[in-house]
C-alpha positions in Angstrom: 91.6 95.7 107.4 92.2 98.8 109.6 95.6 99.1 111.1 95.8 101.6 114.1 98.8 102.9 115.9 99.1 102.6 119.6 98.1 105.3 122.0 101.6 106.2 123.0 103.0 109.7 121.9 106.2 110.4 120.0 108.2 113.5 119.8 111.1 113.0 117.3 113.4 115.7 116.0 114.4 115.9 112.4 117.2 113.4 111.7 120.4 114.3 110.3 121.9 110.9 109.7 122.8 109.9 106.2 122.3 106.7 104.4 124.5 104.9 101.8 123.4 105.8 98.3 121.1 103.2 96.7 121.2 101.8 93.2 118.9 104.0 91.2 117.3 103.5 87.7 118.2 107.0 86.4 121.6 108.7 85.4 123.2 111.4 87.5 122.4 113.9 84.8 118.6 113.2 85.4 118.8 113.8 89.2 118.1 117.4 90.6 119.8 117.4 94.0 118.4 119.7 96.6 119.8 117.8 99.6 121.3 119.5 102.8 119.9 122.8 101.7 118.0 123.6 105.1 114.7 123.7 103.1 111.7 124.4 105.3 108.0 123.9 104.3 107.3 127.6 104.7 109.8 128.3 101.9 108.4 126.0 99.3 106.4 128.8 97.5 109.8 130.5 97.0 111.6 127.3 96.0 112.9 128.5 92.6 114.3 131.7 94.0 115.4 130.6 97.5 117.3 127.4 96.8 120.0 126.3 94.3 120.5 122.6 93.3 123.7 121.0 94.3 123.9 119.1 91.0 121.6 118.2 88.1 120.4 119.6 84.9 121.0 123.4 84.5 118.7 126.0 82.9 120.1 128.1 80.3 118.5 131.2 81.8 116.8 132.3 85.0 113.4 131.8 83.6 113.9 128.4 82.0 112.7 125.2 83.6 114.5 121.9 83.3 113.7 118.2 82.8 114.5 115.7 85.4 113.5 112.1 86.5 114.5 112.4 90.1 114.4 114.9 93.0 116.6 114.7 96.1 115.3 116.6 99.0 116.8 114.4 101.7 118.4 115.8 104.8 116.3 119.1 105.0 113.7 120.3 107.5 110.4 119.7 105.6 107.4 118.9 107.8 104.5 119.7 105.4 104.9 118.5 101.9 101.6 119.6 100.6 103.2 122.3 98.6 105.9 120.1 97.0 104.3 119.6 93.7 103.8 123.4 93.2 107.5 124.0 94.4 108.7 121.5 91.8 106.6 123.0 89.1 108.7 126.2 89.5 111.8 124.4 88.4 110.7 121.4 86.4 108.8 121.3 83.0 106.7 118.4 84.2 107.0 117.3 87.9 104.5 114.7 87.1 107.1 112.8 85.1 109.3 112.2 88.2 110.1 108.5 88.8 112.1 108.9 92.0 111.7 111.4 95.0 114.0 111.1 97.9 112.5 112.9 101.1 114.5 110.8 103.7 115.7 112.5 106.9 113.2 115.3 107.1 110.4 116.0 109.7 107.4 114.6 107.6 104.4 113.3 109.5 101.8 113.2 106.8 101.6 112.4 103.1 99.0 114.7 101.7 96.3 113.8 99.2 97.8 115.8 96.4 101.0 113.7 96.5 99.0 111.6 94.0 100.1 114.2 91.4 103.4 112.3 91.2 101.6 109.6 89.3 104.8 108.1 87.7 106.7 107.3 91.0 108.8 104.2 91.0 110.9 105.0 94.0 109.9 106.9 97.1 112.2 107.3 100.1 110.6 108.4 103.3 113.1 106.9 105.9 114.1 109.0 108.9 110.9 111.0 109.2 108.2 111.3 111.8 105.4 109.2 110.2 103.5 107.2 112.9 99.9 106.7 111.5 99.7 103.7 109.0 96.7 105.3 107.4 99.2 107.7 105.8 100.4 105.0 103.8 97.1 104.2 102.0 98.0 106.7 99.4 100.6 104.2 98.1 97.9 102.2 96.4 97.7 105.1 93.8 101.3 104.4 92.7 100.8 101.5 90.3 104.4 101.4 89.2 106.1 101.8 92.6 108.9 99.3 93.0 111.0 100.6 95.9 109.8 102.2 99.0 111.5 103.2 102.4 110.0 104.2 105.7 112.4 102.7 108.3 113.6 105.1 111.0 109.9 106.4 111.5 108.0 106.1 114.8 105.6 103.8 112.9 108.2 101.0 113.3 107.6 100.9 117.1 103.8 101.9 116.9 102.7 99.3 114.3 105.2 96.4 114.1 103.3 94.8 111.2 103.2 97.9 109.0 105.4 96.2 106.4 102.6 93.9 105.5 100.1 96.7 105.2 102.5 98.4 102.8 103.0 95.4 100.7 99.3 94.7 100.6 98.6 98.1 99.4 101.3 98.0 96.7 101.6 94.7 94.8 104.1 96.2 92.4 106.8 96.7 95.2 110.0 94.8 94.7 111.9 96.3 97.7 111.0 97.8 101.1 113.6 99.6 103.2 116.3 98.5 100.7 115.6 94.9 101.2 114.1 92.7 98.4 111.0 90.7 99.0 111.1 87.0 99.8 108.4 84.5 98.7 107.2 84.5 102.3 106.7 88.3 102.1 104.8 88.0 99.0 102.5 85.3 100.3 101.8 87.1 103.4 101.1 90.3 101.4 98.7 88.3 99.1 96.9 86.9 102.2 96.5 90.4 103.7 95.3 91.9 100.4 92.6 89.2 100.1 91.5 90.0 103.7 91.4 93.6 103.0 89.4 93.0 99.9 86.9 90.9 101.7 86.5 93.5 104.4 86.0 96.3 101.8 83.3 94.1 100.2 81.4 93.5 103.5 81.5 97.2 104.2 80.1 98.1 100.8 77.4 95.5 101.2 76.5 97.0 104.6 76.3 100.4 103.1 74.0 99.2 100.3 71.6 97.5 102.7 
């Protein structure tokens, strides 16, 4: 099933609103916090030298990397996050082990293909960004352990009112969307849409094989 945005245009500035802290499955000592650091995408290649974490595990020397399960980059000015994994690699021993990334309140419009490198994500926060196209959310299907996802406060809410079902159909592991737990009705509708999407994919595959 293809979900398309409407034809109206959106121009949205980076949001500076803050949200109440969620309950997270990691300890404070495992969170590397780079929120409110005025980080822009162009500076990601210089991440380790340009920016200092507000809190989190500390390296013993300048050349040492640390271990962390969560990264907070909320309330910055990121628009292009294709260089995020590389940036994290300059401060983390293994960024692929991250289970929670908070990118809320930035200027993000697209989720790049290489975001799949964060293969162990369980929580991903993207609320308060500039995402409008639901096709950007297809990548969520690659995160088999994702249990919490946020995207409220993006233009997609107005452009595609039924985006929630698309997200739930793509990620059957989800337990919460936009800080709200799923009802039985949510799960039933997601299952219905998932079956519909599967049938459509099968028909398209059959057409290609003919």
